[in-house]
N, C-alpha and C positions, 0 to 999 in steps of 0.2 A: 500560675497557669493562665492568668488573664492575657498575658503577652502572646501566649500560644494560640488561644482562641481568636485573638485578633488577627494574627498572621493567617491562620486557616481561613478565617472569614474573608480576608482580602484575596486570597488565592481562589476561593470558591466564586467570588464575585467576577473575577477576571477570566477564568477559563473553564470552570468545572461544568460539564454537562449535568443535567438534572439527575440522570440515573445514578450519579456518583455521590450526590450530596449526603444520602443516608450512610454510605460507606465511610465518608470522611467523618461525619458526626459520631458514628459508633467508634471509629479508631481513636479519635480524641478523648472521648469519654473513657475508653478502656485504658488509655495511657495515663490519664489523670488519676483514675482509681489505683492503678498499679504503682504510680509514683509514690503514694502514700506508704507503701510497704517496703520501699527501698531504704536501707540504713547506711549505705556506703556510697561513695562517689563511683566506684566501680560498677555497683549495681545500677546506679542511675545512668551511667554511660551505656551499659548494655541495653537498658530499657529504651534509651534514646535512639540507639541504632535500630532496635527493633521497630520502634515507632516510625523511623524514616522509611524503612523497608515496606511497612504497611501502607504508608502514604503513597509510595510509588505503585504499589499494587492496586490502589484506588484510582490509578490512572491520572494523577494530577501532574506527573512530572515528565521528564525526559523529552519526548517528541513534542508534547503540548507546550512544555516550557520553552523550547527552542523557537517555536513558531508563533505562539500566541502572547508571549510575555516580553517585555523589554528588559535590558540588562539592569537598569536601576531598580525595577521592581523585584527582580530575582535577588539582588544583593540585600534587599530590605527584608526578606523573608526566609523561612526555613528552607526554601528551595535552594539557596546558595550552598548550604551544607550538603545537600543531596547531590547537586551538580558537580561538586568539587571532590567527591569521594569515589575514586576509581574502583575500589573493591565493591562498593555498594552498587554501582552501575553494572559492574561485571556480573555480580550475583543476580541482578534484575534480569539481564538478558539470558543468563543460563536458565533462570526460572521460566522466561518467556518461551525459550525453545523447548524446554521440557514439557510445559503445558500444551504446546502446539504439536508435539511429536506425532501423536496419534492421528491428528488431522493431516499432517504433512504426508504420512505414510498412505493414508486413505486416498488423498488427492493424487499422489504420485501413481498409485495403482490404476487410477482412472485414466491416466494419460497414455494413450496407445502410441501415438506418433505426434510429437509436437514439432518435429523437424521434417524437412521435405526430402524426398529421394532425389530430386533434380538439383543440380548446382545452381545456387542463386547468389545474388549480390551479398557481399559480406554485411553490409548495413541492414539489409532486409533480414538475413538470418539472425543477426544480433538483436533486432527488435523482437523477433519471434521467440528467441531464447529468453530474453527478458520478460516477455509476456507469460511464458511458462513458469518462470520463477515466481512472478507476481501471483499467479494462480495458486502455486503450491503454498505460498504463505498467506493466502486469503486476501490479497489485494485485488479483488475482482474488477474494480472500476479501471485501475491502472493496466490490468491485463488486456482488457478490451480496447483501451485507448492505444496501447502499443500495437495491438493487431492492426488497427487503422493505419498507424504509422508505417508498419511493415508493408502493407498493401499499397500505400501512397508511394513509397520509394520504389517498390517493385514496378508499378505501373509506369512511373516516370522513366525508369531505366529502360524498360521494353519499348516504350514509345519514343525514346531518344529525346526526352525532356531534361532540362537542368533541374537538379534537386532543389534549387531555390526559386524555381519558377512558380509564380503565383497562379496555379490552376486548381480549381476545386476538384475534390476527389470524385464528385458526381460526373464531371466532364471527362476525367481521365477514364472512368469506368465505361462511360458511353462510347468514348473513342475507341477503347480496347475491344468492346463488343463489336462495333462497326468493322474494325480491322481484322476481326476473327481471332483475336488472341484469347478471349475468354469463352469462346464457344457458347454453350448454353448456361454458363455460370454467371452471367451478368446479375440475375436476381440475387444470388448468393453474395456477390461482391457488394451490391447495394445494401443488403441486409447488414453486413459488417459495418458499412459506413453509417447507416441509420442507428444502429446500436451504439456505436461510438459517440455519435452526436447526442444520443439520449443520456449517455454517461457524463458527457462534458457540459451539457446545457440544461439538462432536466433532472428532477429529483422527485420521487425515487426512481431507480432503474430496476428493470425485472429481467435482465438478460442473463443467460447462462454463459459464464466465461469460458468454460471448457468447449461448449459448442462453437463459440465464436473462434477460439483457438483452432479447433479442428476444421472449421469452415475456411479459415484463412490459409491453413496448410493446404487444403484441397484446391482453393483458388490459385495458390502459388504453383501447384503441381501443373495445373492446366496452363498458367501463364508462361511457365518456363519450359514446357514441353517442346522437344526438338520438332522443328517444322521444316518441310521441304522448301528449298530455295525456289 
């Protein structure tokens, strides 16, 4: 069991958040104790699979592994077996979705209108739809950032700018207000910008993603409202 403790120790040092340390230690201890009662290779194999599943539940793997670890380190630890087991990964995501189902339903019921009534640019609508999905799955910071992107592309389109023009969102909002595109919704648009800046540049953030999504929809309704020539 010494090799296992060394591997787990390496993993913990490389990527584990503090809140997961106790879970990892408890899982390893339970595995070590149970191993002593295994009398066949088949029993040990079943216990090993259970151990890997518990390690994934402790949040040591998958997304963290892909972004925070290098290939050499993965190959040298128990994580290699985890990331090469398609059935194990499939079970992990099934469990993830099952655990989040209630929250998904709750968040979905809160969304009254995440799309706009008025026809908008495809790219703008795409960002707003993705922001809604992010909110549903609990990725609040990503949802707010995508709301900002949706507003940015919408303003550039209405103000006849190029999508790759390097113009700050603040200037775009001010120009839209001056030209009458946003009417009295300038402060709402600026609040979306500020909350997105907060997400991307400050920590922690305290914004309500659902409010930002609904505010973005409201601003887009005004921005794309038919106007007399």
